[in-house]
Structures are given as C-alpha cells and as structure tokens.
N, C-alpha and C positions, 0 to 999 in steps of 0.2 A: 358646247352642247354634245350630247352623246351621239356618236355615229356620223358626225358630219365633218367635212374638211374645213379647217380653219387656217389660222395664220401659220401653223406648222405643217401645212399640206406638203407632203413629200413629192407630189406630182407637179407642183408649181415650177414654172420655168426659171432659169437663171438668166439675169440680165447681163448685158455687156459689162465687163469689169468684175464679174463674179458675184454680183449682188443678187439676193433673192428677189423675186418679183414684187414683194411687199415693201422693199427698200427702194423707193422711187426717186429719180432726180427731181430736185427742186431748186432751179436756178443754179447757183454755184455750190449748193449743198445737197443733202439727201433728206428725204421725208419718210418716216415710218408711220404706220397706222397709230392713231391716237384717240383717246376717249373724248367724245364731243363735250361731255359735261365737266371735264377737268379744268376748263378755263371759263368760269361764269363771267357774264358781262358786268361792267361797272354799274353801280347803283343798287347793289344788293339782290340782283336777279338770282333765282335759284338755278344751280347748274343743271340739274336733271330736267327741270321744266324748259330751260333754254335749249337743251339738246333735243328734247322731244319736238320742239317747234322749229327746228332747223329747216330752212327753206330748201326747195327743190334745187337740184343741180342740172346743168344743161345735159340733154340726152338726145341731141339732134344727130343727123347724118354727119355733119361737119365735126362736132365735138367728139363723137365716139370714134370716128375714123382717125382723128388726131391722137386720141388716147391710145388706140390700138397700134398706130404707127407701123402699118404694113406688117403686123405680126410680131413686132419687137416688144409690144406691151410695156413701153418704158416712158410714156408721156402722160401719165394720169393726172399730174398736177397742172402743167401748163395747157395740156390738151383740153381738159374740162374747164380750165380757167379758175380753179379754186382748190385750195388745199383740203377743203372738206371732202373731196373725193376719197380720202383715206380715213375719214372720221368714222367712229362706230359708237354704238350704244351697248351698254352691258346690263346685267340683271338688275342693278340698283336703279337704272334709268327707266326701264320698261318691264317691271315685274310681271304684269299681266301677260304680255307677249311671251315672256320666258316660260310662264306657267303653261301656256298653250303648247309651246315647243316641247316641254317636258312630257306632255301627255299625248301628242299627236305626231303624225309623220312629218318630218322636215323635208321639204322639197328643195334641197340645196343644189341639185344639178339643174339649175335654171336654164331654160332654152329660150333663145331670142332668134327669130327667123332672119332678121337683118339688122346690121348696125345702123339703125335709123331711129326716127321718132316713134312715138306710141302708135299713131294712126296706122301706118302700114303693118306694124307688128300685130295690131288688133285685127286688121283685115286678114292677115295670114292665119291667125288663130281661128277665125270664124269661117274661113273658106279654103285654107291650104294654098293660097295663091296671092301674089301681088304682081303688079305689072310695071312697065317701064317708067311710069310716073310716080312710083311709090316712094322714092327716096325723099327724106326730109319732110314728111308730113302729108304726102299725097295719099290717094286712095281713101278718102273719107266722105265721099258722097257720089251718088249716081252710079254705083257699081251694078253690073248687069248679070254677072255669072251667079250660079247657084251657091248658096252658102250652106253651112252645116244645119241650121234650123229647117231650111227648105228640104234638105235631104231626109231629115227625121220625119217631117210632115209627110213626104211622099212614101216613106217606108212604113207609115202607120205607127211610129214611135211617139209617145206623148212627150211633150216638151213645154217649157215656159221660161221666158226671161222675166224675172221679177223686177219690174220697172214701172215707175209712174210716168205717164206720158208727158207731163209738164216739167219733169225734173230729171234730166238725163245727164247733163254735163259732158256730153260727147263720149260717154263710157260704153254705151250699148252698140256693139259692132253691127247689129242688124240694121241700125238706122243708116248705115253707110250704103245700104243696098236699095236700089230704086224701087223694087217691089214692096219692100217694107215701108219705105218713106212715103209711098203713095197709097198704101193700104188704108181702108176705112173700117170702122166698127162693124163687126160681123164676119170679117175676114180673119181666119186664124192667124195670119201673119201679123195682123194688127192686135188682135185680142190677146195672143200669147207672146208676141214678140215686141210690142211697142207700148202697150197700155194694160198690163195685167194686174197692176196694183192700184186700187182705188185710194183717193185721198181720204184720210180719216182724221188723224190727229193733227195734220199740218206739218208733221216732222217726217220727212221721207224715210230716214233709216227706221223709225218706229213703224211706219206703215208697211215697209217691206218685211220687217220681222213679223208683223202681225199677219200678213198675207201668207208667208211661209208656214207659220204656226197653224193657221186656219186650214191649210191644205193637209198638213200632217194629221191634225185632229180629225178631219173629215175623211181621211184615207184617199185623198185626191192628189197627193204629191206626184208630179209627173216623173216619168222614167228618166228624163234628162232635164236638169234645171240649171 
C-alpha cells in the first residue's frame, strides 16, 4: 500500500543471527510471512474465503509478552502458539478493504497502551489510565474515575456512542465505568453512552448505520462520536 511500512520496512530490527524481524524462529527452522489463502483446506474450500474466516489469535498479557520476549521480538510463532501470527491477506482476498485503504488514510502506526488483553487497552483508550489490576483482562467493570465521555459532557461538547443497549458484546468502554453502568434513561450518560440506537430492523449493524445517517440528515451529528 502507498505510504505505509511493510515487509521491507528498513526500520525493523535485526534478530540474533542477522535475520530480519519478519524471519522468525519456528522450532528447528525459520518462518517467513505467508499468504493465508495459499493453502486452502481439503474438501474444496475456497482459499480466499478460508483466509477471511481465519480465527482470532491469542492476545493476552502472557502470549504477547512471550512474543515480545523482553524486547528481542523473536518469539512470534511459539509465543502466540500459532504459525498464523505471520499470515497475511492480500488484495485478492479482501478487495473491499484494499479499496478503502486506497482512498483513505492508513493508520499503520498503531498504538497499544499495554501488551495485554483488549479490556485494559480499551480502558486506556477511554480514560488515559489503567491500574494495577489491568493486566490480562482486568479493568472491565466498576471503574470509578472520569472517562473521556464524562469530560466531554462537563465541557459542553456534544458526544454520542452509537450503541444498542441490548447488544454490546463488551465493546463499549463506557460500560466499564460505574456511573455509566448504573445510569438510567434520561441521564445523558445513559442516553448518549449506553442506549443511543433504537432497535429497528433487528440487525444491530443496520440499526447503527441508520442512526448515524439520521443524525447526519437532521444536522444533529455530535461533535464527537
């Protein structure tokens, strides 16, 4: 992709033995990045479809610190416990995503606040803070300090989390905070932060898209969403 660092990144570190960081140890051999759809499953499964449906990889405190290996960055196969840690998708696998990438900004300098699970990183994203219990999935309920949405509210900045109250899947970081979890209808922390999207079609993605469109059309899109 234009303007992004890739497998030929000249700022990548060199591993022990003179190998580039993308040439990882794999048992008694070495493992280079490989196209996930190059080895379709038996039974006639389509390679691209199989690659798109590849399962998630471990991203806990333990697995990530093992892969990091105290800064050596040389344990991405055994640390994560799967050779798929070096698998990738190309333009033929996910053409729609590549089309988006060709037309919009690529955020390839990804920031992660801690080598840990999703929960504490989401807490940091929402509040700039995690505490001593945050490693490996902590900080996902009962938090008491001020988060970003509360700061916006106090400053008079309009905001909204587009979410259906019945369908969160743990993705809304506001729900980790006690004030939001206990808020009731009529409280902006609830109305804007926990239940801003009404059920309509029964399809949560469609309902969210419809709610955003309705605000755009009505000129009520918040300053921060």
